C-alpha positions, 0 to 999 in steps of 0.5 A: 921733392923728387924721390930717387929709388933703385927699385924703379927703372933708371929711364923712368927716373930720368923721364920723371925728373925731366917731366917735373922740370919742364912742368915747373919751368912752364909754370914759372912765367905765369907765376912771375910778375913779368919782370926780367929778373924774376923771369930768369930766376923763375926759369933757372931755378927749376932748370937747376933743380932738374939737373940736381934730380937727374944727377941724384938718380944717376948717383945711385948707379955710378957709385962704383963708376969711373972717377970722372962721372963721380966728380961731375956728380959731386960738382953738380950736387954742390954748385947747383943747389948753391946757385939756387940759394943765391938766386932765391936771395936776389931781390929782382929789379923792376925791369920789364921782360922784353918780348924778345927775351921771352921768345928766346926762352921759349926756343931754348926750352923747346930745343933742349927737350927735343935733344933729350930724347936719346937711346942709351946702353947704361944709366951713366950714358943716358945721364951724359947724353941728356945732361949735355943738351940740358947744360947747353940750354942752361948756358943759352938761358944765362946768355939770354939774361946777359943780353937784357938783364941789368942786375949785377948779382944775376949777371955775375951768376949767369956768367958763372953758370956759363963758365961752369956748365961749358966746362962740365960739357967739355968733361962729358964729351971727354967721357963720351970719347973714352966710354962710348 
């Protein structure tokens, strides 16, 4: 488990959380059975865990911060662990992973990582600047699954991820307008 400590510099905590997520996501396809549902779940679970880890790190610095960020932190730390549990409970179908799904997934991950190398003034600003592309990648992953997936429970979950994370991105942009 990712350990959060206020004795370590915040950028190091965020970098460690990101590195851990990228490593877990890179391992996931090799560990999957080549089945579409398993590939989606295998990518989305570490993606969500990365968001949880980054959010736990910023939570230490945002305790006395503004209400918008505290609400965002609460939302992420509530919804994403629940979605992980729901994904883990789904029995993946036997649908083979189409090559285009894998190509799309690789492009999404590369794009997310390239946009997450940002400068910052405060830990909360860094969190917001990194979480926006992180959430955009989660939305792209969910949309990628919706193009090819057939499992109704996973499709429902993917649609929920899109709605939830689009809303959170709007909140983060509003925060940026008021604070940066």
